[in-house]
N, C-alpha and C positions, 0 to 999 in steps of 0.2 A: 640397442636404438629406441627399446621401448623402456629399460632401464633408465638413461639420460631424460627419456621421453618423464618419466617420471619426478626425476630430480628434478628436473627442472620444476615443472607445474609445483611440485610441494617449498620450494625455491619461492616459487610466485605469490601462494597460496599464505606463507609467513608473510613475505612482502605484504601484500593485500591486510594482512589480520593487524601487522603491526601498523601499518598506514591509516587503518578507522581505528585502532586505542590510541592514536596519538590524536586524530582528531576528536574523538570521545570528549578522551583531559580534557582540548583544550576546549569542547566544550563547557564541561563540568567548572573548567579555572572562570572561564568570563562569566557563568550563573554566579557560582561561588560569590566574583570581584561584584556582580549586578547587587545582590541581597547582599550584602555587608555594606556599601554604599546607599542602599535602599534604609540598610538598621541607623545608618550615620543622621542620615537626612530626614526618619519620623523621632531621632533623639532630640533632634534640635542641633549635629553638625552642621555645617556649608561643607560642601563637596564642590574641587574646584568643575568650571564648564567644562573643561575639553574630555571629563572624565563620564558625564552623564550626555554628552555628544556621542563618545563610543557606544554608549551602553542600547538597553532595548530601551520601549515607550516606555513600560513600568519605573522604572527608570528614573526619567522626567514628568510621571504624574505622581513620583517624592517626594519629585524636587519643586515641583508645584504645591504642593502640601507645606512643604516648608514654607515656602514664601507667607500662605496661606494664615499659619502658625505665628509668623514675624511680624505680619501685616502689611506686607509688599504683596497690595492687592496687582495691582501694575503688570508686575512681573510675572504673579501666582497667572494669570491671564494669560498672556506673551505665549508661556511656560503650555499650560494645560492647550494653547487653541494651535500648536504643534504637533498635540500629540490627539487629534478631538477622530481626524479619520485612520488611526490606525489602530492593529491588531484586530482579535475579532469581537461577536456582537458584545460579549460580557462585557469585556476591556472596554468600548469605548460606554457601556450602559456606565459605567464606576467612572470615566471622564466627567461626562453630564453631571451625573451626582455629584461630582466635586467641583466642580463648572456653578450648578447650583447653589452648592453648600458657600459657597468661599460670594453668590450673587447675596444671598439671602445675611450672609454676616455682614456686608454692608449697609443693605436694606434695614437691618435691625439696629445700625449703631447712627444710622443718618433717623429713625424714629424717635430711638432714646432719646439722639439732641434735638426732637420736634422742628427737623431738616425734610416736611413730606416731599416736597417736592424732588427730594433728591431719593427719599428714600420709592417713591411710587417708579419709575421704572428700573429701579433693582428692583425692586418685587418682584416687579411680573418678567423682570427675565430668569429669576430662581425659577420661577412656577414654569417657564419654558424648558429651563433646562431638566426638570425633573422631569416634567411631563414625558421632553426626549427619550431620560433612563429610563422611565416607567414603561415607552416605546417596543427600548430596544430588549428591558429584561422587568416583564410585568411581576414576580417576588419578589422586585427589592422594597423590600419594606420599609426600606429606610430613607427611605426618596418616597414613598408613601406618604411617612413620617412630617417629612419635612416640608413637603407641597401643603400638608394641611397646615402647617405654620404658616407656610405661606400667604397659604389663602385667608387666615386668618390675620393678618396684617395687613391686608389689602382684598377685599372682597371683593368677586367681579361680578355683584347682583347692577346692572345698570341703575342709572340714576333716572327719576324718571319726573321733568318740572310740570307740577299736574299746576292746573291754574288752582283760584279761588276762586270758581265758576257756583262748586257745591255739590256734596258730599254724595250724588248722583255721577257727577260728571267724574270726580276722583275714582268710583269705584270701575264705571267704567273700563277709564286709560287702562289701572290697577292691572285690573284684566287682563286687557289683551296686550300685558305686557310681561307676563310673567312666566319667566323662559320653562320649556318643557311642557307645553301644552302645543298639540297637533294643530295647525291653521288646516282646515277643509275634509273634506275624506280625502282616503287613499287612491 
């Protein structure tokens, strides 16, 4: 009886180990396939949509990067919106960083074309995306740098319309609107 129990338990353990190995092999194959597709997308070759849909969120992020390279901004934006809340905190920071890059590139193109009315909201969206990325990953130096670029493109200082009464009046109005100074006692 004990011998039969050992025999059954050994075969069960072998079947479990084989099932685990097959599962691990399937996971490994999926990762290898996704990495190959990401490599294709980052090198500038398109991939069929059905392969992207079944893959990981990183694959969709790579497809959005491909669309950005090809200046297909609307498709890149819709692809990024699908993975905005997927993955861990580091991945979400990458998605928001890439979203900021998408908006910043469009804003720079509009600014070069002297279309300031179109560049202004795009630069604002880029700054917002970079800030969200930095809130999720404060050590992302690329997001910090690109936020600085967006800030130089569109500074956030409030413009004060000052009356032409006199220099004393201008000085007092400017002093009360300078950001960063506390008002009143704590």
